[in-house]
N, C-alpha and C positions, 0 to 999 in steps of 0.2 A: 834280106829278101828270103822268104820261106816258101817252099813248094808244098802244096796241099793237093795230093793226087796229081792231076795234070795242070791244075791252076797255080798261078804264081800269086802269092799274097805279099804285100809290102813293096809294091813297085815304086811308090812315090818316095822321093828323098826328103826327109824332114827339113833339111836346110834349104830346100828350093820351093817349098810350098808357098811361101810368101810372094814369090816372083812369078807364079803361074799366070798365064793370060786368061781372059774370060773363056768359059766353057766348062765341060765336065771332064774331070781327070780321074781315071780309075786307079785305085790302089790295089785292086784285085779282090776276089772273093765277095763281090757285091758292094764293097765300100768305094765311094767316090766323093771327091771334093768338087762342089759346084761353085764356080767363080762367076759372079755376075758382072755386067758392064760397069756397075757402080763401084765395083771393087770389093763388095761384101762377099764373104766366103762361108759356106756351110757344108757340113758332112751329111751325106745321105747313104742309106743302105738300100740297095735294090735286090728284090727277090721275086721268085715266082710263087704264086698261090692260086690253086685251082685254074692253072693254065693262063693266068693273067699276071702281068708285071705289076708289082707293088713297090712303093717307095716309102720309107720311113725316115724322118729327119732325126739326126743324132746330135744336132746342136751347131752353133756357129764356131767358126775359127776366128781368132786364136783362143777363145774361151775353152774350146775343146781341142786339145792337142791331137796330133796325128796318133799318138800312142793311146789316148783315151778313146778316140774314134775306132781304132783297131780293136780295142778291148770290147767296146759296145757291139761292133760288127760280129765279133766272135760269139758274144752272148746271143745275138740274133740267130746266127747259124746253129747254135746249140738248140735253141727253141724250135727251129725249123726241122732239125733232125728228129726231135721228139714230137713232130706233127702239130706244133703249136704256132699260131700266127704271132709274130713279134708285136704287131700293133695291138692286137687283142690282149696280149700279156702285159703290155705297158699300161693299157687302159684299166685292166684288172688290178694291177699294182697301185695305180693312182686311186682307184675306188677304195681299196683296202686302207690306204694311207688316210684318205679323207674320212673314212668311217672311224678309224682310230682317233683322229683329231676331234671328230664330232662327239665322241663318247667322253672326251676330256671335259668339255663344258657344253652342256645342252643349250639348244637355241633359246630356251626360255630364260636361262641365266644371262645370256648375252643381251636379250631384250630387256630384262630387268635392269641391268647395268646401264643401258642406254636411257631408259625412262628415268632412273635416278638422276642421271646427268641433266635431264630436261626439267625436273621438278624444281620449283623456286627460281627458275631462270627469268630472264628479262622479257620473254615473249609470253604475254598472258593468254594468247590464243592456243598455246600448246595444251591439249587436253590429255593429261596422263591417264585418265580413266579409259578413254577411247583407245589409247595406245596399248594399255594392258589387255583390253578385250581383244584386240587384234592379235596379240601374242598367242591366244588359244584358238583362234579361228582356224578351222580346217585340221586341227590336231585332235586325234581321238582321245577320249577321256583317259584311257589307259596309259597314254604317253605323256599326259600333262603332269607337271610337277606341282 
């Protein structure tokens, strides 16, 4: 159990997390384990943003151990100290990841692969010319390959 200023962080015993009854159980520093009546458990981080309480999910238990949840909560606290919203930072990180993945294989290449799989298939109603036209619909000429 570590003290952070006046707050106590690490209140939950890792060996007793599995036996906690339904409800919200605080580990300190905004981290809490939510135990539902169904028995499912998940980690949440609660924080104040613009004078309003916010909550961000950190994942299910036991997939996310108490140690992983504490690490994620500390990362959220670091973002808050730097005047950044953890939810917005997570969304930005996801957008960056998707942007990088999208650059790996453009939509058109994915579509061409799909159409090649349909050509010469058993369904004569599949109009590959129409599918190819749809690939470029709504895409500016400068972005078409």
